[in-house]
Structure formats: C-alpha cells, structure tokens
N, C-alpha and C positions, 0 to 999 in steps of 0.2 A: 183363483186361487183353491190349493187343493181342499177335496172336501172332509168333513172331519173324519177322523178314521173312525173305523168299523172293526170288528172283529170278522175272522174268515168264516165264511159260513151263516153267517147273520143273516135272517132274513131268506135264508134259501139260497143265498149267495154264493158263489165258487170264485175263490181268489185266484186270479193268475200273476206271475211275475212274468214282467216284460224286461230284458236288457237292451239297451239301447245306445246307439252311436250317434252324435251327429256335430257339424261343422257351425259355429254360432255365429259366423261370420255376418249373415244377413238376418239373424233374429234379435228382438228385443228380448232375449232372456228366455228363460223356461216358461215363466208363468203367464198365463192366459190374461193379455191386456185388451180392453175394448180399443179397435181401430188398430192395433199393431199386430205384425207377425212374430208369433212366439211357437218353441218348440212344443209346448202340451195342446196348443190349439191346433196347430198340424197332426199329432197323434191322436187326440181323441176325435178329430175329425175322419182320420182313416178308420179307427177303431166303429166309428158311428157308421162307417158307410161299409162295411163289411157285407159280403154276401149273407145268403140267409142261415145264422148260426145263433150263436149264444149273445144275447142282447146285452148291451152296456147302460145300465142305469145311471151310474155315478161318474165322475172325475177321476182321471187317473191320480194317484199319489206317488210322489216323487222322493228318492232318497236325500238329494240335495238340489235345491233350487239355484241354477246358474245365473248369472248377468249377462246382460247384453254382451256379445261378442265372446263370450266363454264357450269352449268347445268341451265334447264329452265322448271318449271312448269306452267308459265302462260304467254308465249311468244305469240307475234299477228303477224300476216302477211297478205299483202293483195297479191292479183295476179289478173292481168285482162285478161279475155277470152273472146275468139270469141263465141256468142251466137250459139245456134244449130237452124236449122230452124224447126218448130214444124211439129209433125205428120210425121215423114220420118219414111217410112217402114224400122222395124229391128233396129231401134235406141231405145236407152231409151226415155221413156215420158219426155218431158220438161215443165216447168214452162211459166208462163207469159213472164218471163227475156229472155226464150231459154235456160234454165238452168236444166241440169238430177237432179233427186232427191239427196240432197247431203249427206243425211243420205247414202244413198246407196253407194253413190261417196266415202264418207269417209272410208267407210268399204273397199273398194277396194283400195282406197289409202295405207292404215293400211296393207294390204296385201303385198302391194310391198313395203313398208318403212320396214328397218331393226327394229330389236326389241329395240333400243334406239333411236327411234323417233318415236312419235304418235302425229297424227292431232284428238286434241279432240272433237273441233266442227267446224262446215262450215257453213256459211250463205253468202247471198247475201248482200253486205255492203250497208248500207243508203250513200245516195249522200253526198257527202264532204268528204267522209272516206278516210284519208291516215294512214295507220298502223303507220307510223313514225312521221308525221307531226302534226296529230291530235290530238297526245297523249299530256295529260297534267302532268302526273307524271308517274314515274315507280316504282316498290318495289322491293326490293332484300332482301333475307337472306343470313347472314353468318354465318355457324355454327363450334364451338370450342368443342374439350373436355380437359380437364385440369387435366383428371386420369393420375394418376403418372404411369399406364400402358397403356397409348395410347389410340387409337380409339376402340370401337367394331368395331370386324371385319365386321359386316354386315353394319356399317356406314363407312366404310372407303373410299369410293369414294367419298362423300359428306361432310366431317367432318374432319378438320384442328386438328392434334393431338399437344397440346402445353405444355411443361414439365414443366410448372409452375403453381402453383395456383392463380388464376385471381381473380380481385375484381368488382364485377358488379357496385359498388358503386362510384370505383375510375374512371372507363371508362366511366360512365354516366356522372359524375361530368364533366371530360374533355370534354367530346361531346358537352355540350351546349353550348362552344365557337365557335362551328364550324356551328349551324344551322344558319339558313336565306340565304339570298342572298346575295353572298360573291363572290370573286374572288380565285376559287381554283386552281390557276396554280401550287400551290407546292405539288397538290394532284393527278395531271394528266401529261399523257404524253400529250406535247402539239402536235397540229397538224397546219400546215401553213394555214392561213385563218380562223381557228375556234377559237370561243369564248372559256375561262375556266369559265367565269360567270356562277352559276349554283345557283340554290333556293334549300337549302337542308332543307326538312320541317322534315324529322324524322330520328333521330339516336340513337337508345335506346337495350339496352343489358337487356336479362333477363337471369335468370338461370333456365332453364327447368326439369333438374335432377341434381342428386348430383354431377357429373362431365361434364354436357353437358350444353352448353351456345348457345344463339343465339342473333344475333345483327340486327335490321331490321332497313332498311336504304330505305328512300324514297326523291325523288327529282323531280323536272320538268323534267332534264334528266341529265345523267350522262357523263362526258367526258372519255377518254380512261383509264382504269386503276382506276380511282377516287374510287370506292368503296373498293378495295383491298388495295388501299393506307391509305383510313382511318381505315381500319380495323386494318393493319399492325401497323399503328402509337397507336392506343388505347390498342393494346394487350401489349406494351411496357409499357404503363402506368399501364394496369391492372395487370402485375406483378411484379410492383415496381421499374421495373429499371429506367423510368423517371415519372416526376412529372406530375401532372394534368395540369400545364400551358403549358406543351409543345406541344401538339396539335394546340394550338391557336396561340403560337409561330411561327410555321411551316407554319401556313397558313399566317401569316401577312409578312413572310420573301419572299414569293411567290418563294422562290427557291425548285426546285424538290428534295422530300426526297424519297429516295432509299428504305424504309423499306414498301415492298410491300407483303401482305400476298398471300399466295399460290392459286391458281384459283380454285381447287376441291371443297373448302368450299363455294363456292358462289352460288347461286341459284337466278334466274330472276323468281319472283313469281306471278307477276300481272300487267298491264299496264293500266291505268286508261283514260277515253275520255270523253269529254264535252258530252252535250245533242246533238241531231241529229243535229239541228237546229243550232247550235254553231261549227259544225266540219269542214266547209269549212273555216271559219274565223280563227281558231286555226292552220289550216294549212298551212294559208297564213302567219298568223303572225309569227309562228315557223321560216318558210323559211328565213324570210327578217332577221332573227338574227343569224341563226345557219347555217354552211354551211358543217362542219367536222361530221363523223358519231358518233352518239352517242353510248353511253357504259353503 
C-alpha cells in the first residue's frame, strides 16, 4: 500500500519525482502484495539496493495504481529520501539538496530493475508536488484488433483481439453521453468511503490501421476498473450487439455493469500536473474529496 502522503521536505526529507514505464504482463498490478510480483515491490527493491547515496525510508507514492496486466508508458511516482551530507569521502558527489547525480542514479536503478520496468526520468520534485494528489488528469490508451485472424503476435501483450468488425462512428456516438462530470458508479468497482464522481474529459476511438483501433481516455482521475468498463461496454456497441444509447442508460442506472474489457489492452500513457505554484493547493483540494486509490 502507499504510505500516507507527506509534504515535500517534511522531516528533512527531499522528494524525488520518477517517471516510470512498465510492461504489466507478468505483474500482479502496481501495489505491493505478499507473495506476488508487483511493480511497486520491484521499484522499491531497486531504490533500496542503490549504491551509497540518499537513503529511502518510505514507500513510493504513485499517480495511478494499475491492475494486474495493465501497462504504463507515463506513470509518475514520488519518493522521499534522506539527503546526504556533502563532501563525504568515497561517496558520490551531491547537489545543493544533498542528492547524488540523478542521471547516474537512474542508470544504476535500471541495472537493478527487471527488463519489464524502467525509470525514464528522475528529478528533485518542486515544492508542493504529490504524484497522486497533485495530478489534474490521467491519460489512458486501450488498443483493439478486429482482424478476423486475431492480433499481430508482436502486439499480443498490449492489444485485445475482438472477433467482430467494429465501427468507430458508433462507439464515438455512444461515448458522447458519457463525457463530463458525472457519477460513474455503474462503471466502477466501488470502495467504501470512495467517490465515483469523475470528470471524463476525452473518450475517443480512432482506427489507426486496417484492423487496429485505439481509444484515448482522459479524466481528472479514474475509479477502480473504470476505463476497462467503459471500453467493454463500447465494444458491444461497436460490433452492433448493443445500441448507441445503451452506455448512457447504463450510466444513468448506477448499477454495476459486468462487461469489463481485459486488462492487457490498457496502458497509462501520461499524467498531467498544474504549474508549480499550484501543486500544493491542488493536492489539498484532491485530498479533501477523494479517499480511495485512483485507477
């Protein structure tokens, strides 16, 4: 589980922002679980095994906790570290924050990480930054093949095979009723104490090749299984088995819809944050209205 959020600099710690990519195929999701291989556990192990440098006393905090099989090309985490004393003989030189050269450290972390996880960037986080609560929107992509022969073998781990021809026009028409600030209880696995009200800002299908489609989904945040539920419902509209009014009717019912697309077609592609001077205020605002982990 994520550690409780702390303020950057609290207790003399320095907050780092890490941008991370991973292939979720062989992971039991992001969050650490006893006896299971998770992205969080792999990343934290690499951070704690780093050569002499800043110590890591706490768990990393993630922008969006992904489920088993879900990938990420633009995940964001923060981690609070104990700064080093400057000019210690035999230790890597440090900057004004007491942090070693993060380009070198990134290279060392990636040597310790398995091949299906990579730290793409590392930097000292600006004041007020919280990877989870400062975020203003998350972006996901879901990829589907409607080829009669299935999926290109090279894309089998990140693309869903759908055995029926799909209409992007029908799916986009149906998606329009789902946009905006609404209660997505019918599209979420609800958690006690958590809200299902989200602002869905983008839900758009495009055909990028003869048999390959993508849907891009953006919201301020996502509740558990929300993207996969949206995709699953729209696919049944796209292949003609359901009418274009059905997704809106499901939304209005507020009853959980069990049509959920498989995890492996889903990728978290980016997380957006406000300008630096607004980070702390955004984090405080989000904490006040959301207590369940985002997906």
